[in-house]
Backbone bond lengths (Angstrom), bond angles and torsions (degrees), N, CA, C in turn:
res aa  C-N    CA-C-N  psi(-1)  N-CA   C-N-CA  omega(-1)  CA-C   N-CA-C  phi
1 M - - - 1.447 - - 1.533 111.40 -
2 P 1.295 119.64 135.38 1.453 121.12 -179.31 1.544 110.20 -63.14
3 E 1.323 116.88 146.47 1.477 123.16 -178.47 1.532 110.70 -57.88
4 W 1.323 116.41 -42.58 1.465 119.28 -174.91 1.548 108.58 -66.71
5 L 1.305 121.00 -31.30 1.457 123.49 179.53 1.524 108.87 -74.00
6 R 1.348 117.44 -39.93 1.493 119.95 178.43 1.527 109.51 -63.02
7 I 1.322 117.96 -42.08 1.430 122.04 -178.27 1.622 110.97 -61.13
8 R 1.315 114.29 -47.13 1.402 117.89 178.61 1.514 113.74 -63.43
9 R 1.292 117.75 -37.49 1.459 120.57 176.67 1.525 113.33 -68.20
10 D 1.357 115.77 -33.26 1.470 119.57 179.21 1.480 111.10 -74.97
11 D 1.387 118.03 -18.57 1.489 123.54 174.19 1.499 109.05 54.11
12 V 1.373 115.63 54.01 1.446 119.01 176.16 1.454 113.86 -95.43
13 P 1.338 121.37 117.44 1.430 122.04 -175.53 1.561 110.50 -72.13
14 S 1.343 115.76 147.76 1.438 120.11 -177.34 1.541 107.97 -141.40
15 G 1.338 113.55 163.68 1.457 119.88 175.13 1.516 113.48 88.24
16 E 1.326 114.07 164.93 1.498 119.37 179.82 1.560 110.79 -72.13
17 D 1.245 115.07 155.88 1.507 120.24 -176.87 1.490 111.73 -56.58
18 A 1.385 114.68 -43.99 1.465 120.89 -179.89 1.543 113.46 -56.19
19 A 1.366 117.96 -28.84 1.376 121.14 -179.47 1.504 112.91 -86.94
20 Q 1.361 117.83 0.83 1.390 122.03 -176.63 1.496 113.43 -91.41
21 W 1.340 118.04 8.44 1.474 122.98 -179.02 1.510 109.54 -121.54
22 T 1.309 114.26 139.95 1.481 122.00 176.49 1.453 113.50 -136.69
23 K 1.299 120.66 156.73 1.463 119.47 -179.70 1.548 109.75 -103.71
24 C 1.291 117.53 138.75 1.492 120.68 176.05 1.555 106.54 -70.90
25 P 1.326 116.06 125.18 1.447 119.83 179.09 1.499 116.56 -66.40
26 K 1.321 116.96 -14.77 1.466 123.33 -177.38 1.534 111.86 -94.26
27 C 1.352 118.83 -51.16 1.469 120.70 -174.58 1.512 113.52 -111.09
28 G 1.344 117.19 -7.34 1.487 121.45 179.17 1.467 117.05 80.38
29 E 1.342 118.23 2.05 1.438 124.44 -179.76 1.493 111.21 -61.50
30 M 1.331 120.63 135.65 1.476 123.87 175.53 1.482 105.51 -84.16
31 L 1.391 116.17 128.89 1.451 120.78 -172.75 1.585 108.71 -127.65
32 Y 1.354 111.18 135.70 1.454 118.83 178.71 1.479 107.12 -76.29
33 R 1.350 119.61 123.92 1.437 124.19 -174.20 1.550 116.39 -55.37
34 P 1.356 115.93 -46.61 1.437 115.37 178.14 1.535 114.28 -63.55
35 E 1.324 119.08 -31.12 1.389 121.87 173.34 1.523 112.44 -73.60
36 L 1.301 118.07 -33.75 1.469 122.98 174.81 1.535 108.75 -63.49
37 A 1.324 114.72 -46.66 1.493 118.14 179.21 1.487 113.51 -60.05
38 A 1.383 113.68 -43.11 1.458 119.31 177.67 1.538 113.93 -59.68
39 G 1.333 112.09 -33.95 1.527 119.74 -178.94 1.507 111.68 -90.98
40 L 1.399 114.62 21.70 1.501 121.05 177.89 1.518 113.07 59.68
41 Y 1.311 117.61 32.73 1.476 123.88 175.01 1.503 111.98 63.50
42 V 1.349 116.60 36.91 1.442 121.65 174.07 1.475 109.76 -112.53
43 C 1.396 118.68 126.43 1.417 119.83 179.30 1.556 114.80 -59.67
44 K 1.342 117.24 123.50 1.455 118.24 -175.63 1.493 111.11 -73.78
45 N 1.280 121.60 -10.43 1.448 124.55 -178.87 1.529 111.55 -89.78
46 C 1.397 117.02 -48.57 1.451 120.74 -172.82 1.530 113.15 -120.01
47 G 1.316 117.61 -9.24 1.448 120.47 177.90 1.544 115.98 81.97
48 H 1.373 112.13 15.65 1.503 117.58 178.43 1.477 109.91 -71.12
49 N 1.376 116.01 136.42 1.440 123.21 -178.14 1.584 105.40 -90.69
50 F 1.342 115.89 117.89 1.454 119.38 169.58 1.530 107.86 -76.07
51 R 1.357 118.16 152.53 1.441 118.24 175.03 1.469 111.44 -71.73
52 M 1.340 118.06 132.82 1.411 124.81 -174.17 1.500 110.81 -91.55
53 H 1.407 117.88 143.34 1.415 120.58 168.81 1.522 109.73 -69.52
54 A 1.324 117.18 148.76 1.461 120.02 -177.40 1.466 110.82 -57.08
55 F 1.366 119.41 -40.05 1.479 122.35 -179.42 1.527 110.66 -59.57
56 D 1.312 114.01 -44.22 1.510 121.56 -174.18 1.613 106.75 -65.81
57 R 1.347 114.84 -41.36 1.476 115.89 -176.88 1.548 107.71 -70.58
58 I 1.320 118.90 -38.60 1.474 117.91 -179.77 1.543 108.49 -62.41
59 S 1.326 117.20 -46.77 1.484 121.52 -179.64 1.532 111.03 -58.38
60 M 1.393 115.82 -35.04 1.474 120.94 178.89 1.501 110.35 -68.24
61 L 1.310 119.30 -33.99 1.425 121.33 -168.19 1.536 113.01 -93.53
62 I 1.316 120.28 -43.27 1.440 119.01 -175.77 1.489 111.73 -77.84
63 D 1.399 114.88 152.87 1.467 119.35 179.51 1.480 114.46 -56.90
64 A 1.343 118.34 143.01 1.419 123.05 -171.53 1.529 112.66 -68.19
65 D 1.366 117.82 -22.42 1.465 120.59 -179.31 1.501 110.82 -99.70
66 S 1.376 120.29 15.15 1.462 125.73 -171.97 1.520 109.25 -111.85
67 D 1.266 118.25 164.92 1.468 126.54 172.81 1.511 111.06 -100.50
68 F 1.291 114.71 168.00 1.439 120.05 174.38 1.530 107.55 -130.80
69 V 1.310 121.77 117.52 1.513 125.31 -179.15 1.492 107.48 -106.23
70 E 1.336 113.64 114.82 1.515 120.19 -176.16 1.479 110.72 -72.27
71 I 1.326 114.95 145.79 1.447 125.70 174.55 1.496 108.55 -117.19
72 G 1.371 114.70 130.95 1.459 120.53 174.19 1.513 115.03 75.06
73 G 1.357 116.28 12.08 1.443 120.25 -178.96 1.531 112.83 -64.45
74 D 1.335 117.99 -18.89 1.461 120.24 -178.16 1.514 110.28 -87.24
75 L 1.282 118.74 -8.24 1.448 121.60 175.74 1.530 114.19 -82.58
76 V 1.324 116.96 117.43 1.499 122.28 -177.68 1.494 108.94 -124.83
77 P 1.313 115.90 149.86 1.488 119.35 -175.89 1.538 112.69 -75.41
78 G 1.291 112.69 151.24 1.490 120.82 174.88 1.581 109.30 -105.16
79 D 1.223 114.34 -152.41 1.570 120.85 175.11 1.505 105.93 -131.10
80 P 1.334 119.87 72.92 1.465 120.17 -174.22 1.516 116.07 -66.94
81 L 1.354 119.09 -17.92 1.416 119.28 -179.64 1.526 111.66 -110.74
82 G 1.307 118.54 0.62 1.466 121.82 -175.84 1.503 110.81 59.89
83 W 1.304 118.58 42.58 1.471 123.88 -170.56 1.540 109.86 -71.04
84 V 1.370 113.39 130.86 1.430 118.62 176.45 1.586 107.69 -138.31
85 D 1.316 117.27 125.62 1.497 119.72 166.39 1.546 104.97 -123.84
86 K 1.340 117.09 -122.14 1.458 120.28 176.86 1.532 109.91 -69.70
87 I 1.330 116.92 -34.84 1.465 122.04 177.61 1.523 106.21 -129.38
88 A 1.286 115.90 136.67 1.486 120.37 -178.24 1.546 107.22 -69.84
89 Y 1.346 114.68 148.19 1.514 119.81 -173.24 1.506 111.27 -58.27
90 P 1.395 120.66 -43.63 1.532 117.36 176.80 1.466 115.40 -59.18
91 Q 1.353 117.36 -31.62 1.455 119.06 172.45 1.522 115.89 -68.97
92 K 1.294 116.52 -36.14 1.460 124.26 173.57 1.593 107.76 -58.49
93 L 1.298 113.51 -49.72 1.497 117.48 -178.04 1.525 112.69 -62.17
94 E 1.362 117.75 -43.60 1.423 122.95 176.79 1.500 110.70 -59.53
95 R 1.337 117.77 -44.39 1.449 121.19 -179.57 1.523 112.35 -62.08
96 D 1.288 115.16 -40.79 1.473 121.00 -178.54 1.537 110.20 -71.51
97 R 1.323 117.49 -33.58 1.487 120.41 177.11 1.517 108.00 -65.13
98 E 1.278 118.40 -44.54 1.503 121.21 179.80 1.580 110.26 -62.85
99 K 1.325 115.12 -42.08 1.464 122.10 -174.26 1.526 111.10 -71.32
100 S 1.366 116.20 -41.88 1.465 118.24 -170.82 1.512 112.84 -104.76
101 Q 1.315 119.65 -13.83 1.468 126.90 -179.02 1.600 106.49 66.63
102 L 1.264 116.51 26.22 1.509 122.81 176.03 1.501 111.73 -114.40
103 S 1.330 118.58 155.46 1.403 122.30 178.53 1.489 110.70 -94.82
104 E 1.425 117.44 -17.84 1.427 122.49 175.80 1.570 108.24 -160.46
105 G 1.379 113.28 -177.27 1.445 116.61 -171.58 1.504 113.70 -83.76
106 V 1.290 123.40 7.52 1.440 124.98 177.64 1.578 109.79 -146.86
107 V 1.264 115.10 140.37 1.482 122.74 175.33 1.517 108.34 -112.24
108 C 1.313 120.75 123.74 1.434 123.80 -178.16 1.481 111.09 -123.20
109 G 1.298 118.45 150.16 1.458 121.87 176.79 1.507 113.26 178.89
110 I 1.322 114.61 -175.51 1.470 122.01 -176.61 1.571 104.52 -112.96
111 G 1.327 116.00 132.65 1.455 125.28 178.11 1.453 116.64 -147.54
112 V 1.281 120.88 -163.46 1.451 124.96 -177.69 1.560 108.32 -132.19
113 L 1.315 116.44 129.04 1.456 120.01 175.60 1.546 107.22 -132.48
114 G 1.315 113.10 123.29 1.420 119.88 -179.30 1.505 115.98 57.23
115 G 1.362 113.98 28.18 1.438 120.36 -179.60 1.499 111.97 90.16
116 F 1.219 122.52 -6.52 1.459 126.41 179.90 1.585 112.31 -99.28
117 A 1.290 118.27 128.95 1.427 120.43 169.78 1.515 111.20 -65.41
118 I 1.283 117.34 131.59 1.465 121.58 -177.13 1.545 108.16 -140.00
119 A 1.360 112.93 152.32 1.439 121.94 164.94 1.497 108.55 -92.09
120 L 1.327 120.14 123.74 1.391 124.24 -176.34 1.506 114.16 -124.46
121 G 1.328 115.85 129.84 1.442 122.14 174.56 1.533 110.46 -121.95
122 V 1.291 114.53 133.20 1.527 118.57 -179.75 1.530 108.95 -131.20
123 M 1.362 114.31 118.03 1.443 119.82 175.37 1.550 111.09 -82.20
124 D 1.314 113.89 154.16 1.474 118.55 179.85 1.507 110.01 -131.23
125 F 1.305 117.60 123.37 1.427 123.80 179.99 1.507 115.92 -69.62
126 N 1.382 111.26 -17.64 1.489 116.06 176.65 1.545 116.92 -66.50
127 F 1.312 114.93 -16.12 1.489 118.81 -178.36 1.494 107.97 -111.74
128 R 1.389 114.77 105.64 1.469 121.34 178.77 1.533 113.12 52.56
129 G 1.372 114.70 36.85 1.429 117.54 179.70 1.492 116.05 63.39
130 G 1.360 117.09 20.60 1.446 119.91 -178.42 1.514 113.28 67.94
131 T 1.317 116.74 15.28 1.450 118.66 -174.50 1.604 112.38 -70.10
132 M 1.334 114.45 150.92 1.472 120.23 -176.92 1.441 111.92 -91.92
133 G 1.304 118.96 110.40 1.433 124.40 169.65 1.553 110.18 -106.78
134 T 1.307 116.71 -164.36 1.446 118.74 -176.74 1.521 113.95 -66.35
135 V 1.314 119.52 -34.27 1.420 121.89 -179.98 1.515 112.21 -75.80
136 V 1.352 118.40 -41.44 1.456 119.02 173.66 1.544 111.36 -60.89
137 G 1.334 116.99 -42.59 1.464 120.02 176.39 1.547 113.85 -60.22
138 E 1.371 113.29 -41.99 1.445 116.68 179.09 1.534 113.78 -69.77
139 R 1.357 117.02 -36.07 1.473 118.40 176.65 1.499 111.23 -64.78
140 I 1.325 117.24 -40.84 1.486 122.42 179.47 1.544 109.18 -63.63
141 A 1.316 116.52 -50.05 1.437 120.58 177.14 1.497 112.63 -58.87
142 L 1.309 117.30 -41.20 1.480 120.23 -178.87 1.507 107.66 -68.39
143 L 1.345 119.56 -37.48 1.471 120.19 -179.18 1.547 109.31 -59.14
144 F 1.337 116.16 -47.68 1.482 121.09 179.92 1.512 112.25 -60.60
145 E 1.379 115.28 -36.61 1.437 116.25 179.83 1.530 113.21 -70.38
146 R 1.315 115.63 -39.35 1.489 119.06 178.55 1.523 107.31 -68.09
147 A 1.330 121.14 -38.77 1.387 122.08 178.70 1.548 111.27 -64.60
148 R 1.293 117.47 -38.35 1.442 123.78 179.85 1.511 110.95 -68.10
149 E 1.338 117.13 -38.80 1.471 119.81 176.72 1.537 112.30 -63.03
150 R 1.364 112.88 -37.45 1.519 117.81 -177.06 1.533 113.01 -90.22
151 K 1.410 112.33 -12.48 1.448 116.09 -175.51 1.517 114.81 59.46
152 V 1.347 113.52 46.15 1.459 119.31 178.20 1.532 106.42 -116.53
153 P 1.327 116.58 155.37 1.529 117.41 -179.38 1.547 107.92 -68.34
154 C 1.304 112.04 162.26 1.440 122.85 -179.46 1.536 107.95 -124.33
155 I 1.372 112.04 132.49 1.498 118.55 176.73 1.525 107.00 -125.99
156 I 1.294 118.70 128.90 1.489 122.22 177.68 1.571 108.99 -125.68
157 C 1.285 116.50 125.90 1.489 123.57 172.29 1.463 109.43 -98.26
158 T 1.337 117.58 113.77 1.451 121.92 -176.67 1.498 112.04 -94.04
159 A 1.313 114.29 146.50 1.516 123.26 171.80 1.499 103.28 -156.91
160 S 1.330 120.48 105.10 1.475 120.39 -170.92 1.436 112.72 -159.11
161 G 1.329 115.20 146.17 1.497 122.86 175.29 1.556 111.01 -92.94
162 G 1.363 116.98 2.98 1.448 119.73 179.33 1.483 113.29 114.77
163 A 1.329 116.46 -155.25 1.436 123.95 175.13 1.499 112.39 -70.75
164 R 1.380 116.14 149.34 1.467 121.25 -175.35 1.542 107.99 -88.74
165 M 1.312 115.77 117.19 1.492 123.55 -172.85 1.548 109.04 -64.64
166 E 1.336 116.70 -33.29 1.464 118.97 -178.58 1.543 114.82 -65.83
167 E 1.311 116.90 -13.75 1.451 120.69 174.96 1.556 115.47 -110.52
168 G 1.363 113.21 3.69 1.425 119.14 171.45 1.522 118.65 53.33
169 M 1.335 115.60 -132.41 1.478 119.74 -179.84 1.508 113.15 -63.39
170 L 1.313 117.03 -26.16 1.474 120.64 177.99 1.545 109.85 -63.92
171 A 1.332 114.74 -37.01 1.464 117.13 175.30 1.471 113.90 -69.91
172 L 1.333 119.36 -38.66 1.425 123.85 177.53 1.472 113.48 -60.43
173 M 1.385 114.78 -36.02 1.478 121.25 178.45 1.480 113.03 -64.09
174 Q 1.343 119.42 -18.21 1.474 118.35 177.71 1.519 113.80 -67.81
175 M 1.323 113.51 -23.12 1.477 118.31 176.30 1.531 108.74 -56.71
176 A 1.397 114.62 -51.00 1.456 116.90 -177.99 1.495 111.74 -66.60
177 K 1.353 116.42 -40.39 1.489 120.12 -178.03 1.553 109.06 -59.85
178 T 1.325 118.38 -50.43 1.422 120.54 -178.24 1.517 115.15 -66.41
179 T 1.354 112.14 -34.70 1.496 118.22 174.29 1.542 113.04 -58.22
180 L 1.351 111.95 -48.22 1.469 116.80 178.79 1.544 114.74 -64.34
181 A 1.369 112.13 -37.19 1.441 115.23 175.89 1.549 114.08 -60.28
182 V 1.344 109.49 -43.21 1.515 114.70 179.35 1.515 111.23 -63.25
183 R 1.359 116.59 -41.51 1.494 122.19 -179.80 1.543 109.24 -61.87
184 R 1.318 118.43 -45.81 1.499 119.09 -178.62 1.581 108.05 -63.77
185 F 1.261 119.38 -37.47 1.417 126.30 -177.87 1.489 113.07 -65.28
186 I 1.356 115.20 -45.96 1.422 121.25 178.24 1.491 115.10 -76.45
187 D 1.359 115.95 -34.78 1.416 119.31 176.83 1.510 114.71 -62.67
188 D 1.350 115.23 -22.81 1.414 121.15 178.43 1.544 112.40 -85.75
189 G 1.348 116.53 6.89 1.451 120.77 174.94 1.514 111.82 89.06
190 N 1.323 120.77 15.74 1.460 120.91 179.73 1.540 113.66 -90.56
191 F 1.307 114.80 166.82 1.437 120.50 -173.73 1.490 109.82 -112.09
192 Y 1.349 117.52 132.26 1.406 127.55 -176.23 1.476 113.07 -127.67
193 I 1.356 118.51 126.27 1.432 126.55 178.45 1.533 108.56 -115.66
194 S 1.330 115.49 128.84 1.477 119.57 173.99 1.548 110.35 -109.60
195 V 1.304 114.86 132.18 1.477 121.35 -176.98 1.550 105.33 -115.81
196 L 1.285 117.79 107.41 1.535 123.09 -177.60 1.462 106.47 -88.44
197 T 1.326 117.62 119.84 1.454 124.68 172.97 1.518 111.31 -114.33
198 D 1.273 115.00 171.59 1.496 121.89 -175.11 1.528 111.82 -81.91
199 P 1.416 115.98 123.57 1.428 125.65 -11.30 1.510 110.59 -101.79
200 T 1.335 116.20 158.55 1.516 119.66 172.66 1.543 104.99 -126.30
201 T 1.317 114.31 114.10 1.449 119.70 -177.21 1.481 115.29 -144.85
202 G 1.306 120.31 179.67 1.497 123.96 172.24 1.493 114.37 59.48
203 G 1.339 115.02 -142.17 1.414 121.84 -171.55 1.540 115.57 -65.22
204 V 1.340 114.67 -20.82 1.570 116.09 175.62 1.523 107.39 -75.43
205 S 1.347 116.72 -45.42 1.479 117.57 178.79 1.516 112.20 -64.88
206 A 1.304 115.89 -24.64 1.462 120.06 177.84 1.485 116.80 -88.28
207 S 1.343 115.72 4.51 1.495 119.67 -179.88 1.517 108.04 -133.47
208 F 1.305 117.90 -117.48 1.484 121.67 -168.85 1.481 116.04 -65.07
209 A 1.354 121.89 -15.58 1.444 122.63 -175.82 1.504 112.78 -71.28
210 F 1.384 114.82 -28.99 1.425 120.27 -174.90 1.541 111.91 -111.54
211 Q 1.272 119.90 20.07 1.448 124.02 -175.24 1.538 112.71 -112.99
212 A 1.301 115.09 13.50 1.474 119.71 -174.56 1.539 112.56 -82.38
213 D 1.347 115.92 163.28 1.437 121.36 169.73 1.543 109.88 -63.26
214 V 1.306 118.54 -44.04 1.490 124.54 177.96 1.514 107.14 -130.33
215 I 1.370 111.86 128.36 1.509 119.20 178.51 1.500 108.12 -111.52
216 I 1.298 114.08 114.71 1.531 124.18 179.95 1.550 105.70 -104.94
217 A 1.314 119.27 146.06 1.452 124.69 169.08 1.467 110.10 -126.64
218 E 1.370 116.73 144.11 1.421 118.18 169.89 1.494 111.91 -73.88
219 A 1.318 117.27 146.94 1.443 121.26 179.77 1.532 113.76 -49.03
220 K 1.336 115.24 133.52 1.487 123.60 174.39 1.571 113.58 64.88
221 A 1.331 116.51 16.91 1.462 119.51 -177.65 1.579 105.65 -72.32
222 S 1.335 114.33 147.03 1.431 119.34 176.79 1.501 107.36 -91.96
223 I 1.335 115.70 124.54 1.473 121.03 -172.35 1.532 110.84 -139.73
224 G 1.316 117.51 128.54 1.480 118.64 -179.57 1.496 109.35 -177.39
225 F 1.355 115.28 -166.31 1.458 120.22 176.85 1.564 105.95 -117.45
226 A 1.288 117.95 -81.46 1.476 118.85 177.46 1.566 110.56 -80.76
227 G 1.297 115.77 161.26 1.456 119.52 -178.21 1.547 111.96 -71.17
228 R 1.310 114.56 157.98 1.426 120.29 -179.09 1.532 115.45 -56.73
229 R 1.369 115.99 -45.62 1.444 121.38 -179.06 1.502 109.97 -62.96
230 V 1.347 117.80 -41.80 1.484 120.22 -176.28 1.567 107.31 -63.67
231 I 1.299 115.79 -41.58 1.494 118.95 -179.24 1.535 110.86 -65.56
232 E 1.343 117.85 -46.45 1.483 121.72 177.45 1.542 111.73 -57.22
233 Q 1.321 114.37 -44.20 1.478 116.51 -179.27 1.530 112.95 -67.26
234 T 1.334 115.71 -31.80 1.446 121.35 -178.63 1.459 112.73 -73.08
235 I 1.362 117.24 -49.81 1.494 121.04 -177.58 1.513 112.97 -88.96
236 R 1.348 116.86 -9.61 1.466 123.64 -176.81 1.515 113.21 51.49
237 Q 1.312 113.35 50.31 1.459 122.44 176.19 1.535 108.63 -140.23
238 K 1.369 113.17 150.65 1.434 120.52 175.46 1.554 108.76 -80.76
239 L 1.311 115.31 128.31 1.470 118.75 179.95 1.512 111.25 -88.72
240 P 1.368 117.02 154.49 1.530 118.33 177.80 1.505 110.73 -59.71
241 D 1.297 115.24 157.19 1.506 122.93 -175.47 1.534 108.41 -65.54
242 N 1.353 118.25 -31.67 1.504 121.41 -174.39 1.510 108.80 -97.64
243 F 1.340 120.85 15.62 1.457 125.18 -179.23 1.535 107.89 -61.71
244 Q 1.261 115.79 142.22 1.418 125.96 -179.52 1.555 115.45 58.18
245 T 1.280 110.30 32.70 1.528 118.40 169.47 1.510 110.69 -104.90
246 A 1.288 116.89 161.92 1.488 122.15 179.77 1.561 107.49 -59.52
247 E 1.322 117.98 -44.24 1.434 121.28 -174.63 1.561 109.65 -67.14
248 F 1.281 117.73 -37.49 1.471 122.57 174.50 1.493 111.72 -57.48
249 L 1.362 116.28 -50.36 1.425 123.72 -176.51 1.549 109.61 -63.45
250 L 1.317 117.92 -41.11 1.385 122.00 178.95 1.581 111.03 -63.49
251 E 1.320 115.50 -41.50 1.458 121.72 176.06 1.561 110.48 -57.81
252 K 1.341 117.58 -38.45 1.412 121.71 -174.40 1.528 112.79 -92.33
253 G 1.334 117.72 3.20 1.472 123.60 175.14 1.541 112.74 79.90
254 A 1.282 119.85 19.57 1.445 122.65 -178.22 1.519 113.04 -83.38
255 I 1.391 118.44 -24.45 1.410 126.30 178.30 1.584 110.90 -129.29
256 D 1.237 117.33 166.57 1.447 119.99 -174.07 1.557 114.92 -93.20
257 M 1.317 114.97 -33.28 1.456 117.20 -179.93 1.508 110.16 -161.23
258 V 1.298 116.29 154.23 1.443 125.91 173.31 1.557 106.76 -113.48
259 V 1.299 115.61 127.71 1.516 120.58 -171.14 1.532 107.64 -128.91
260 K 1.303 116.26 135.50 1.495 122.50 172.43 1.522 108.96 -69.85
261 R 1.265 116.94 141.76 1.502 122.12 -175.87 1.513 111.49 -52.41
262 P 1.326 122.61 -45.39 1.471 118.78 -179.42 1.519 114.33 -64.10
263 D 1.386 117.85 -19.47 1.420 120.51 177.22 1.521 116.44 -94.13
264 L 1.344 113.79 -2.35 1.443 117.31 -170.59 1.545 115.61 -65.75
265 R 1.340 115.97 -42.52 1.439 119.91 -178.89 1.558 109.90 -60.79
266 A 1.296 115.14 -48.61 1.478 121.34 179.11 1.543 112.81 -61.13
267 T 1.283 116.90 -37.69 1.430 121.81 178.94 1.509 110.47 -66.48
268 L 1.372 117.53 -45.74 1.466 121.52 173.57 1.470 112.99 -57.02
269 G 1.318 116.17 -46.21 1.470 119.68 178.77 1.520 112.39 -58.44
270 R 1.322 119.70 -41.13 1.467 122.86 177.77 1.580 111.09 -64.88
271 L 1.321 113.90 -43.20 1.425 116.56 177.78 1.530 115.30 -63.36
272 L 1.295 114.96 -40.94 1.482 119.63 172.55 1.472 112.21 -60.33
273 D 1.303 118.14 -40.88 1.475 121.38 178.58 1.519 113.28 -66.07
274 Y 1.362 114.94 -40.62 1.476 118.51 175.71 1.498 112.70 -64.06
275 A 1.361 117.73 -44.67 1.422 119.89 -174.03 1.489 118.29 -85.01
276 V 1.327 117.43 -34.84 1.497 121.48 179.91 1.474 109.50 -134.09
277 G 1.354 115.35 52.86 1.464 119.66 -174.52 1.455 115.78 -81.22
278 D 1.359 120.33 4.57 1.432 126.47 172.89 1.518 107.01 -55.53
279 P 1.298 118.39 126.99 1.493 122.15 178.17 1.535 111.42 -54.74
280 A 1.298 118.45 -27.99 1.477 119.21 -179.68 1.520 113.17 -65.36
281 Q 1.358 114.18 -21.37 1.465 120.57 -179.66 1.576 112.57 -84.11
282 R 1.325 116.10 -13.05 1.444 120.14 -176.92 1.561 109.88 -73.13
283 A 1.304 113.37 126.29 1.504 116.41 -176.61 1.510 111.01 -66.26
284 S 1.310 118.23 -25.27 1.428 118.77 -175.43 1.494 115.96 -89.42
285 S 1.350 118.25 -1.38 1.474 122.37 -178.58 1.486 109.98 -101.95
286 N 1.321 117.73 137.68 1.512 123.73 172.44 1.452 112.60 59.46
287 G 1.338 117.66 31.00 1.491 121.27 177.85 1.554 111.62 67.25
288 K 1.315 118.39 27.82 1.476 117.95 -179.71 1.523 112.99 -71.63
289 A 1.308 115.02 -26.01 1.549 117.50 -178.53 1.483 108.34 -62.26
290 S 1.325 120.27 -42.06 1.529 120.08 -174.54 1.544 107.31 -67.66
291 V 1.333 119.50 -32.19 1.475 121.98 -179.61 1.587 107.28 -72.04
292 A 1.324 114.30 -49.54 1.444 117.64 -171.36 1.582 112.17 -65.96
293 L 1.354 117.01 -28.68 1.397 115.32 -169.91 1.543 112.90 -95.25
294 H 1.333 117.84 7.24 1.485 117.72 175.50 1.535 107.04 -75.92
295 A 1.307 112.90 158.28 1.442 119.51 -173.18 1.548 111.16 -67.43
296 S 1.278 118.64 -28.71 1.460 121.56 176.36 1.486 110.11 -148.01
297 P 1.363 118.22 153.07 1.486 118.49 -175.20 1.492 111.56 -56.38
298 E 1.343 119.25 -35.10 1.450 121.91 -173.26 1.529 109.87 -64.94
299 E 1.362 119.37 -23.79 1.443 123.94 -173.10 1.496 110.64 -89.10
300 A 1.299 120.71 -8.55 1.459 123.56 -178.63 1.550 108.96 -69.64
301 P 1.303 115.58 146.47 1.486 118.47 -179.46 1.450 114.66 -71.26
302 A 1.256 121.20 147.77 1.431 126.24 -176.88 1.528 109.58 -69.31
């Protein structure tokens, strides 16, 4: 079991008391961090969804008595273009690693949700704004390939500002890579759920985020491609106040459902039951969990 998952399950408070309070950016309510974490980072006063760390979201989604085996965690970004602006790209990466405790903008692996073995990917806006570079694209593609080999459903929670400018055209190419990985996965008869969280924009929304069998969005999440101001300046029209929100996209038929964060895990469990409800797919039956959670199919016990 990863150390970060064990710590979250042990629920050990840390830090000085003064650091245990934060202000809701929407209503201004002062919130006690341990209580905020226990409430899945939803403001108890106004219902605002704080952005979740990838580790916290994984801990929220996978079954409490199951493990999580990471995929592609050894893949780390380089500096293919030798990018330099005010801060060199490698320095930006190192700064984000220290701040987020992540090696990249997505964490992928195999776990169990509602008794079903799943492939799970969770993006984190704390690392380079969740932007998709070569390593993020490779981890996502690898996740779909491992899920296809095991014939398990795939769930990806997106949070991204789009393609990563420091990797230029190489970052844009990840849109094609991830799109093809999704197509191979679905063409083999597998089930894919996309969970759009705040924000999901740019190259991620233009590729794997909107190619799922079922597209869910967290309530009030900001979702789109180009920015609101760019669109208004281009079409010379005033956009609705709720433009590029989860609720607006649901109204226009672009997504399938909007779900409150406390209801997300149960909703995903029901969808998995509807789509792959065959008992043979349940990770907890007939020893399937031990097979599903091995790093590669060849390593699973006979």
